[in-house]
Backbone as CSV, one residue per row, in Angstrom:
resi,resn,N_x,N_y,N_z,CA_x,CA_y,CA_z,C_x,C_y,C_z
1,MET,20.605,203.265,-50.831,20.171,202.148,-49.989,21.301,201.130,-49.799
2,LYS,22.018,200.803,-50.921,23.121,199.848,-50.818,24.216,200.380,-49.908
3,GLN,24.474,201.713,-50.006,25.492,202.306,-49.142,25.083,202.219,-47.683
4,HIS,23.772,202.444,-47.428,23.247,202.363,-46.064,23.407,200.951,-45.520
5,ILE,23.045,199.953,-46.343,23.152,198.565,-45.909,24.600,198.193,-45.666
6,SER,25.480,198.637,-46.560,26.893,198.327,-46.419,27.464,198.928,-45.144
7,THR,27.112,200.171,-44.862,27.590,200.842,-43.657,27.047,200.151,-42.407
8,ARG,25.757,199.817,-42.456,25.142,199.126,-41.318,25.837,197.797,-41.058
9,ASN,26.074,197.027,-42.118,26.730,195.728,-41.959,28.152,195.869,-41.427
10,PHE,28.853,196.902,-41.890,30.213,197.123,-41.405,30.207,197.436,-39.910
11,VAL,29.247,198.249,-39.482,29.139,198.608,-38.063,28.819,197.367,-37.231
12,ILE,27.874,196.545,-37.711,27.519,195.318,-36.997,28.718,194.383,-36.917
13,LEU,29.438,194.255,-38.035,30.613,193.392,-38.061,31.672,193.868,-37.070
14,ALA,31.944,195.166,-37.076,32.949,195.717,-36.163,32.530,195.501,-34.708
15,LEU,31.241,195.672,-34.425,30.728,195.486,-33.070,30.887,194.034,-32.623
16,LEU,30.558,193.100,-33.496,30.656,191.681,-33.140,32.108,191.243,-32.985
17,VAL,32.993,191.773,-33.824,34.424,191.476,-33.667,34.918,191.986,-32.320
18,GLY,34.488,193.205,-31.965,34.867,193.758,-30.666,34.354,192.918,-29.510
19,ILE,33.136,192.394,-29.650,32.556,191.556,-28.605,33.351,190.259,-28.461
20,VAL,33.752,189.672,-29.589,34.561,188.450,-29.533,35.882,188.712,-28.821
21,LEU,36.526,189.823,-29.144,37.796,190.159,-28.496,37.604,190.360,-26.994
22,LEU,36.534,191.073,-26.620,36.246,191.304,-25.208,35.986,189.995,-24.475
23,MET,35.170,189.136,-25.084,34.821,187.878,-24.444,36.004,186.921,-24.378
24,SER,36.882,186.983,-25.396,38.021,186.071,-25.436,39.067,186.413,-24.390
25,TRP,39.244,187.705,-24.131,40.364,188.151,-23.296,39.935,188.634,-21.924
26,THR,38.689,188.385,-21.564,38.199,188.699,-20.219,37.336,187.527,-19.749
27,PRO,37.004,187.475,-18.468,36.142,186.394,-17.965,34.707,186.466,-18.476
28,VAL,34.351,187.541,-19.206,32.983,187.706,-19.697,32.562,186.541,-20.584
29,GLY,33.509,185.944,-21.295,33.169,184.888,-22.244,32.924,183.528,-21.624
30,TYR,33.083,183.418,-20.313,32.968,182.100,-19.689,32.131,182.181,-18.408
31,LEU,31.388,181.130,-18.172,30.628,180.990,-16.942,31.126,179.746,-16.228
32,HIS,31.611,179.934,-15.006,32.146,178.818,-14.227,31.107,178.382,-13.189
33,LEU,30.686,177.126,-13.306,29.725,176.555,-12.360,30.357,175.297,-11.776
34,GLY,31.128,175.465,-10.713,31.855,174.337,-10.149,32.898,173.858,-11.140
35,VAL,32.830,172.576,-11.498,33.779,172.033,-12.473,33.340,172.315,-13.907
36,LEU,32.129,172.835,-14.062,31.581,173.091,-15.393,32.004,174.477,-15.872
37,GLU,32.514,174.541,-17.111,32.891,175.818,-17.712,32.150,175.958,-19.035
38,ILE,31.276,176.958,-19.111,30.487,177.185,-20.318,31.046,178.398,-21.050
39,SER,31.368,178.212,-22.327,31.870,179.315,-23.142,30.725,179.907,-23.959
40,PHE,30.650,181.244,-23.991,29.633,181.934,-24.772,30.197,182.485,-26.079
41,LEU,31.430,182.117,-26.418,32.103,182.722,-27.564,31.474,182.347,-28.899
42,VAL,30.735,181.244,-28.949,30.076,180.901,-30.211,28.846,181.765,-30.461
43,VAL,28.350,182.452,-29.428,27.139,183.266,-29.589,27.343,184.425,-30.556
44,PRO,28.400,185.259,-30.399,28.584,186.319,-31.397,28.848,185.779,-32.795
45,VAL,29.442,184.591,-32.902,29.620,183.973,-34.215,28.256,183.641,-34.816
46,ALA,27.373,183.087,-33.992,26.020,182.770,-34.451,25.249,184.035,-34.824
47,ILE,25.380,185.080,-34.010,24.693,186.344,-34.303,25.203,186.932,-35.612
48,ALA,26.499,186.787,-35.874,27.056,187.261,-37.147,26.433,186.504,-38.314
49,GLY,26.287,185.186,-38.158,25.654,184.394,-39.209,24.208,184.793,-39.433
50,VAL,23.520,185.164,-38.351,22.116,185.567,-38.431,21.969,186.940,-39.086
51,THR,22.798,187.886,-38.692,22.646,189.266,-39.167,23.384,189.558,-40.468
52,LEU,24.506,188.894,-40.692,25.360,189.222,-41.834,25.464,188.096,-42.858
53,GLY,24.928,186.936,-42.528,24.984,185.834,-43.465,26.280,185.046,-43.363
54,PRO,26.506,184.148,-44.313,27.683,183.263,-44.256,29.023,183.995,-44.196
55,TRP,29.168,185.066,-44.989,30.467,185.751,-45.005,30.751,186.423,-43.666
56,GLY,29.728,187.025,-43.066,29.906,187.664,-41.767,30.202,186.657,-40.684
57,GLY,29.483,185.522,-40.722,29.738,184.473,-39.752,31.158,183.944,-39.868
58,MET,31.631,183.794,-41.106,32.983,183.278,-41.312,34.039,184.252,-40.789
59,ILE,33.838,185.559,-41.009,34.809,186.550,-40.544,34.876,186.565,-39.020
60,VAL,33.725,186.620,-38.368,33.705,186.658,-36.902,34.227,185.333,-36.343
61,GLY,33.894,184.224,-36.996,34.438,182.938,-36.580,35.952,182.890,-36.718
62,ALA,36.461,183.514,-37.794,37.908,183.563,-38.002,38.598,184.365,-36.899
63,VAL,37.964,185.460,-36.480,38.521,186.261,-35.385,38.546,185.443,-34.098
64,PHE,37.492,184.702,-33.854,37.441,183.796,-32.700,38.600,182.806,-32.770
65,GLY,38.840,182.255,-33.963,39.926,181.307,-34.134,41.297,181.921,-33.886
66,ILE,41.478,183.149,-34.340,42.765,183.833,-34.133,43.013,184.075,-32.650
67,THR,41.977,184.503,-31.929,42.150,184.742,-30.494,42.465,183.432,-29.770
68,SER,41.887,182.330,-30.235,42.182,181.025,-29.631,43.647,180.659,-29.836
69,PHE,44.154,180.925,-31.040,45.555,180.623,-31.311,46.483,181.525,-30.499
70,LEU,46.115,182.798,-30.358,46.934,183.717,-29.566,47.019,183.260,-28.112
71,GLN,45.950,182.668,-27.609,45.981,182.163,-26.245,46.925,180.963,-26.110
72,CYS,47.129,180.227,-27.201,48.146,179.163,-27.184,49.532,179.753,-26.977
73,LEU,49.706,181.001,-27.440,50.978,181.703,-27.290,51.056,182.475,-25.978
74,GLY,49.969,182.440,-25.200,49.934,183.173,-23.941,49.544,184.618,-24.104
75,ILE,48.949,184.967,-25.245,48.528,186.348,-25.511,47.022,186.463,-25.292
76,GLY,46.622,187.347,-24.378,45.206,187.536,-24.103,44.600,186.427,-23.276
77,GLY,45.413,185.595,-22.692,44.929,184.471,-21.900,45.894,183.303,-22.042
78,THR,45.611,182.249,-21.342,46.478,181.073,-21.408,45.646,179.833,-21.706
79,SER,46.227,178.955,-22.489,45.594,177.679,-22.808,46.654,176.591,-22.719
80,PRO,46.779,175.919,-21.571,47.798,174.868,-21.416,47.684,173.780,-22.482
81,PHE,46.448,173.411,-22.808,46.237,172.385,-23.830,46.728,172.887,-25.184
82,GLY,46.355,174.128,-25.536,46.784,174.711,-26.799,48.292,174.895,-26.857
83,ALA,48.879,175.280,-25.719,50.333,175.466,-25.668,51.058,174.144,-25.902
84,ALA,50.496,173.059,-25.375,51.104,171.739,-25.575,51.050,171.345,-27.048
85,LEU,49.912,171.618,-27.702,49.792,171.303,-29.122,50.702,172.198,-29.960
86,LEU,50.829,173.451,-29.546,51.722,174.386,-30.243,53.162,173.890,-30.201
87,ASN,53.549,173.330,-29.075,54.902,172.819,-28.909,55.165,171.593,-29.794
88,ILE,54.087,170.858,-30.089,54.217,169.671,-30.930,54.320,170.052,-32.408
89,GLN,53.378,170.893,-32.872,53.351,171.279,-34.283,52.655,172.635,-34.405
90,PRO,53.386,173.739,-34.462,52.784,175.077,-34.466,51.783,175.319,-35.599
91,PHE,52.108,174.878,-36.817,51.208,175.134,-37.944,49.896,174.378,-37.774
92,PHE,49.982,173.128,-37.364,48.767,172.346,-37.122,47.944,172.960,-35.980
93,ALA,48.626,173.497,-34.973,47.913,174.149,-33.868,47.136,175.357,-34.373
94,PHE,47.740,176.115,-35.299,47.034,177.255,-35.886,45.824,176.785,-36.684
95,LEU,46.007,175.751,-37.498,44.884,175.220,-38.279,43.758,174.753,-37.361
96,LEU,44.122,174.092,-36.273,43.131,173.583,-35.329,42.309,174.703,-34.713
97,CYS,42.967,175.797,-34.368,42.265,176.930,-33.750,41.455,177.726,-34.757
98,PHE,42.006,177.894,-35.955,41.434,178.832,-36.919,40.355,178.224,-37.818
99,VAL,40.673,177.131,-38.477,39.784,176.594,-39.514,38.412,176.171,-38.983
100,PRO,38.320,175.398,-37.880,36.986,175.003,-37.404,36.099,176.192,-37.051
101,ARG,36.677,177.267,-36.470,35.871,178.415,-36.063,35.392,179.208,-37.280
102,ALA,36.263,179.366,-38.292,35.850,180.069,-39.509,34.763,179.283,-40.243
103,LEU,34.953,177.962,-40.354,33.942,177.123,-40.998,32.636,177.118,-40.212
104,ASP,32.741,177.164,-38.903,31.557,177.198,-38.045,30.683,178.401,-38.386
105,GLY,31.305,179.587,-38.468,30.548,180.790,-38.807,29.921,180.710,-40.180
106,LEU,30.656,180.160,-41.147,30.139,179.998,-42.509,28.929,179.078,-42.532
107,ILE,29.037,177.936,-41.853,27.950,176.956,-41.823,26.713,177.529,-41.142
108,VAL,26.914,178.230,-40.029,25.787,178.822,-39.305,25.060,179.833,-40.187
109,GLY,25.830,180.659,-40.905,25.215,181.623,-41.807,24.396,180.952,-42.893
110,LEU,24.902,179.850,-43.434,24.172,179.117,-44.472,22.905,178.482,-43.917
111,ILE,22.992,177.926,-42.710,21.820,177.302,-42.082,20.729,178.337,-41.831
112,HIS,21.126,179.487,-41.285,20.117,180.522,-41.018,19.519,181.053,-42.311
113,LYS,20.344,181.231,-43.320,19.854,181.716,-44.612,18.827,180.760,-45.202
114,LEU,19.067,179.471,-45.017,18.151,178.448,-45.519,16.819,178.463,-44.773
115,LEU,16.882,178.706,-43.457,15.674,178.632,-42.630,14.927,179.957,-42.516
116,ALA,15.623,181.079,-42.722,15.079,182.393,-42.375,13.738,182.691,-43.029
117,ARG,13.556,182.315,-44.269,12.315,182.622,-44.979,11.257,181.542,-44.834
118,ARG,11.612,180.487,-44.140,10.689,179.359,-44.000,10.170,179.171,-42.579
119,ALA,10.830,179.782,-41.623,10.455,179.570,-40.222,10.456,180.892,-39.466
120,PRO,9.713,180.973,-38.371,9.747,182.178,-37.536,11.153,182.463,-37.043
121,ALA,11.417,183.721,-36.726,12.753,184.131,-36.306,13.241,183.337,-35.096
122,ALA,12.352,183.090,-34.149,12.764,182.367,-32.942,13.298,180.976,-33.282
123,VAL,12.696,180.351,-34.292,13.122,179.011,-34.700,14.430,179.071,-35.475
124,SER,14.474,179.922,-36.513,15.681,179.984,-37.350,16.892,180.452,-36.551
125,CYS,16.696,181.406,-35.643,17.812,181.898,-34.829,18.225,180.888,-33.765
126,GLY,17.243,180.215,-33.179,17.548,179.187,-32.191,18.329,178.036,-32.804
127,VAL,17.918,177.622,-33.996,18.631,176.544,-34.697,20.049,176.993,-35.045
128,ALA,20.181,178.261,-35.462,21.511,178.797,-35.774,22.406,178.773,-34.535
129,GLY,21.836,179.121,-33.387,22.605,179.092,-32.138,23.035,177.693,-31.766
130,PHE,22.123,176.728,-31.907,22.481,175.332,-31.627,23.564,174.862,-32.584
131,ALA,23.404,175.193,-33.869,24.375,174.766,-34.882,25.756,175.341,-34.616
132,ALA,25.807,176.579,-34.119,27.097,177.217,-33.846,27.883,176.427,-32.807
133,ALA,27.213,176.047,-31.726,27.896,175.290,-30.668,28.168,173.856,-31.101
134,PHE,27.205,173.236,-31.755,27.356,171.843,-32.175,28.467,171.698,-33.215
135,CYS,28.430,172.541,-34.253,29.434,172.452,-35.319,30.823,172.814,-34.804
136,ASN,30.893,173.776,-33.886,32.185,174.142,-33.318,32.825,172.942,-32.628
137,THR,32.018,172.206,-31.862,32.523,171.026,-31.159,32.932,169.925,-32.130
138,VAL,32.056,169.641,-33.100,32.327,168.558,-34.054,33.542,168.885,-34.922
139,LEU,33.603,170.122,-35.429,34.711,170.507,-36.297,36.044,170.528,-35.533
140,PHE,36.009,171.051,-34.309,37.238,171.114,-33.507,37.748,169.723,-33.180
141,MET,36.865,168.856,-32.724,37.297,167.511,-32.345,37.745,166.707,-33.565
142,SER,37.074,166.902,-34.694,37.485,166.214,-35.920,38.880,166.657,-36.340
143,ALA,39.117,167.979,-36.267,40.435,168.507,-36.627,41.501,168.043,-35.644
144,LEU,41.139,167.968,-34.370,42.088,167.507,-33.349,42.544,166.080,-33.634
145,ILE,41.589,165.209,-33.929,41.919,163.812,-34.214,42.709,163.708,-35.514
146,LEU,42.307,164.474,-36.525,42.970,164.420,-37.825,44.415,164.923,-37.747
147,LEU,44.614,166.041,-37.047,45.929,166.683,-37.031,46.858,166.147,-35.944
148,PHE,46.278,165.779,-34.796,47.126,165.386,-33.660,46.823,163.993,-33.115
149,GLY,45.878,163.293,-33.749,45.443,162.002,-33.211,46.538,160.964,-33.086
150,SER,47.545,161.054,-33.952,48.622,160.057,-33.932,49.787,160.445,-33.024
151,THR,49.726,161.622,-32.417,50.834,162.072,-31.563,50.796,161.342,-30.217
152,ASP,51.950,161.260,-29.580,52.024,160.606,-28.270,51.159,161.322,-27.237
153,TYR,51.055,162.644,-27.372,50.299,163.442,-26.404,48.818,163.052,-26.415
154,ILE,48.227,163.005,-27.610,46.808,162.665,-27.710,46.595,161.174,-27.472
155,GLN,47.511,160.359,-27.965,47.388,158.918,-27.725,47.429,158.607,-26.232
156,GLY,48.243,159.387,-25.496,48.291,159.214,-24.049,46.973,159.578,-23.396
157,MET,46.281,160.585,-23.945,44.971,160.971,-23.414,43.899,159.949,-23.769
158,ILE,44.006,159.388,-24.981,43.033,158.368,-25.391,43.191,157.106,-24.551
159,ALA,44.452,156.740,-24.301,44.785,155.610,-23.418,44.021,154.341,-23.764
160,GLY,43.945,154.047,-25.061,43.324,152.797,-25.482,41.808,152.815,-25.525
161,GLN,41.191,153.955,-25.226,39.735,154.029,-25.249,39.208,153.962,-26.684
162,ASN,37.938,153.613,-26.795,37.231,153.775,-28.057,37.232,155.259,-28.414
163,LEU,37.455,155.577,-29.702,37.600,156.972,-30.115,36.359,157.800,-29.781
164,LEU,35.176,157.237,-30.013,33.938,157.952,-29.707,33.831,158.213,-28.210
165,LYS,34.221,157.233,-27.410,34.177,157.379,-25.957,35.140,158.485,-25.507
166,PHE,36.306,158.530,-26.131,37.277,159.576,-25.809,36.723,160.957,-26.132
167,VAL,36.127,161.102,-27.305,35.574,162.402,-27.719,34.490,162.851,-26.747
168,CYS,33.597,161.932,-26.387,32.507,162.281,-25.459,33.059,162.680,-24.095
169,ALA,34.089,161.965,-23.642,34.686,162.289,-22.348,35.425,163.620,-22.415
170,PHE,36.040,163.915,-23.558,36.821,165.140,-23.713,35.922,166.369,-23.704
171,VAL,34.831,166.333,-24.461,33.943,167.509,-24.526,33.018,167.559,-23.316
172,GLY,32.655,166.369,-22.801,31.892,166.292,-21.572,30.560,167.023,-21.589
173,VAL,30.118,167.373,-20.399,28.846,168.078,-20.220,28.951,169.504,-20.734
174,ASN,30.187,170.023,-20.792,30.388,171.408,-21.246,29.759,171.652,-22.606
175,ALA,29.965,170.716,-23.531,29.453,170.894,-24.883,27.925,170.974,-24.875
176,LEU,27.270,170.121,-24.097,25.813,170.142,-24.017,25.316,171.459,-23.423
177,ALA,26.020,171.933,-22.387,25.641,173.198,-21.761,25.830,174.361,-22.731
178,GLU,26.911,174.323,-23.499,27.168,175.392,-24.472,26.121,175.385,-25.580
179,MET,25.697,174.204,-26.007,24.653,174.114,-27.030,23.345,174.702,-26.527
180,ALA,22.998,174.383,-25.272,21.768,174.915,-24.688,21.843,176.432,-24.543
181,ALA,22.978,176.929,-24.028,23.145,178.371,-23.831,23.133,179.112,-25.161
182,SER,23.827,178.577,-26.158,23.887,179.233,-27.460,22.523,179.241,-28.136
183,THR,21.773,178.149,-28.000,20.429,178.079,-28.585,19.517,179.142,-27.989
184,ILE,19.533,179.250,-26.662,18.649,180.200,-25.969,19.054,181.642,-26.255
185,LEU,20.349,181.946,-26.105,20.810,183.323,-26.277,20.686,183.793,-27.723
186,THR,21.103,182.952,-28.664,21.000,183.343,-30.070,19.549,183.449,-30.499
187,GLY,18.711,182.550,-29.998,17.291,182.626,-30.320,16.677,183.935,-29.856
188,ALA,16.997,184.338,-28.624,16.426,185.572,-28.062,16.993,186.819,-28.744
189,ILE,18.318,186.872,-28.855,18.957,188.056,-29.443,18.637,188.157,-30.934
190,GLY,18.720,187.020,-31.626,18.443,187.019,-33.062,17.016,187.412,-33.374
191,THR,16.060,186.961,-32.554,14.658,187.335,-32.759,14.471,188.839,-32.591
192,ALA,15.101,189.403,-31.556,15.007,190.850,-31.327,15.614,191.629,-32.492
193,LEU,16.745,191.165,-33.008,17.386,191.846,-34.132,16.566,191.714,-35.408
194,THR,15.913,190.572,-35.579,15.044,190.389,-36.750,13.853,191.347,-36.692
195,LYS,13.261,191.479,-35.522,12.125,192.400,-35.368,12.545,193.851,-35.579
196,ALA,13.823,194.125,-35.279,14.349,195.484,-35.469,14.799,195.725,-36.902
197,GLY,14.695,194.701,-37.748,15.083,194.839,-39.141,16.569,194.713,-39.386
198,LEU,17.306,194.174,-38.406,18.752,194.031,-38.545,19.184,192.643,-38.968
199,ALA,18.207,191.766,-39.177,18.509,190.416,-39.636,17.381,189.970,-40.546
200,GLY,17.716,189.126,-41.523,16.705,188.654,-42.443,15.844,187.569,-41.817
201,GLY,14.643,187.414,-42.347,13.770,186.345,-41.867,12.408,186.854,-41.474
202,LYS,11.544,185.940,-41.094,10.195,186.281,-40.661,10.234,186.940,-39.301
203,ARG,9.458,188.013,-39.133,9.507,188.765,-37.887,8.491,188.309,-36.858
204,ARG,7.664,187.393,-37.183,6.659,186.956,-36.215,7.244,185.996,-35.193
């Protein structure tokens, strides 16, 4: 039984890593609605937390972080903002891309684990999806301010604004849209996986 579970988890992990790579390096991971750009990349991280727990969420989140850093280098996509930060301090740019995403997956896995036996799958998975997008935004922006907040580049973007006002303007409506999308998609997919016995929690 343990071998079966281990093999199943490895297959799920490999599948989710592949999905992150596909979504990161193709337009599949983004929905463009006029000036609004919604990223779905936190969804497989949330699904990993739901199906594999904290360790699985952290691994898939780490892969997401690595692909983000590679895009700063122009590999698998381009990120002008990331490239600018890379030019300022490469190591800090790596930390900014990697650490928040890995922690995001870990936190989501812990949240779902806490809720899974206490709430219906639709609730625990939906909350996990919301947490994935919310924590990703909070952790990324916190790391950005901590690592690059004193640089001329970020100070020029802040332009004397209140820090909270700057953060809200920077993440904009995109963050709210991503939270809504992640909540709905993770809730639906996670509930289906729970009913199929591929995730822990109440199946009702």
